[in-house]
C-alpha positions as CSV (number, residue, x, y, z in Angstrom):
1,X,-77.8,-31.2,18.1
2,X,-76.7,-33.4,15.1
3,X,-74.2,-32.3,12.3
4,X,-76.6,-30.6,10.4
5,X,-78.4,-28.9,12.6
6,X,-74.9,-26.9,14.0
7,X,-74.5,-25.9,10.1
8,X,-77.7,-24.8,9.7
9,X,-77.0,-22.3,12.7
10,X,-73.3,-21.8,11.8
11,X,-75.2,-20.6,8.3
12,X,-78.5,-18.4,9.1
13,X,-76.9,-17.1,12.9
14,X,-75.3,-14.0,10.4
15,X,-79.1,-13.2,9.2
16,X,-80.3,-13.3,12.7
17,X,-79.1,-11.8,16.0
18,X,-81.3,-13.8,18.2
19,X,-80.0,-17.4,16.6
20,X,-76.6,-16.3,17.5
21,X,-77.6,-15.3,20.8
22,X,-79.4,-18.2,21.9
23,X,-76.7,-19.9,20.6
24,X,-74.1,-18.9,22.4
25,X,-75.9,-19.3,25.5
26,X,-76.4,-22.6,24.4
27,X,-72.7,-23.4,24.0
28,X,-72.4,-21.8,27.8
29,X,-75.3,-23.7,29.4
30,X,-73.7,-26.7,27.4
31,X,-69.7,-25.8,28.9
32,X,-71.4,-25.3,32.7
33,X,-74.0,-28.6,32.4
34,X,-70.4,-30.6,31.5
35,X,-68.3,-28.6,34.4
36,X,-71.0,-29.9,36.9
37,X,-71.1,-33.8,35.3
38,X,-67.4,-33.9,36.4
39,X,-68.5,-34.0,40.1
40,X,-69.1,-37.5,41.5
41,X,-71.9,-35.9,43.7
42,X,-73.5,-32.5,43.4
43,X,-74.5,-30.3,46.6
44,X,-78.2,-29.6,46.7
45,X,-77.6,-26.5,45.2
46,X,-75.7,-27.9,42.1
47,X,-78.2,-30.4,41.6
48,X,-80.6,-27.3,40.7
49,X,-78.4,-25.3,38.6
50,X,-77.9,-28.5,36.9
51,X,-82.0,-28.9,36.4
52,X,-81.8,-24.7,35.9
53,X,-79.3,-25.1,33.7
54,X,-80.9,-28.1,31.5
55,X,-84.5,-26.3,31.7
56,X,-82.8,-22.9,30.0
57,X,-81.1,-25.3,27.1
58,X,-83.5,-27.4,25.9
59,X,-85.9,-24.1,25.7
60,X,-83.6,-21.9,23.6
61,X,-82.8,-25.5,21.7
62,X,-86.6,-25.2,21.1
63,X,-86.2,-21.4,20.1
64,X,-83.6,-21.9,17.5
65,X,-85.3,-25.3,15.7
66,X,-88.7,-22.7,15.4
67,X,-85.8,-19.8,14.2
68,X,-84.1,-22.4,11.6
69,X,-87.9,-23.4,10.9
70,X,-88.4,-20.5,9.8
71,X,-85.1,-20.2,7.6
72,X,-85.7,-23.4,5.9
73,X,-89.3,-22.6,4.6
74,X,-87.9,-19.4,3.0
75,X,-85.2,-21.8,0.8
76,X,-88.1,-24.2,-0.2
């Protein structure tokens, strides 16, 4: 995620509890994925978990962008 998006999320997350929740989840998923990526080999369960986390992270990111779009439209 680019710095511009991160700053918008920081700016609007205090106004929108859902955005704040999604951002917290995004950071959590990111950290868990980093831990899995440190491993040379993943067990089948870890591979499934990695794919699940990637999907959840992407889905949350899409939702965050939808929320941000509403805020940025209001500003213009």
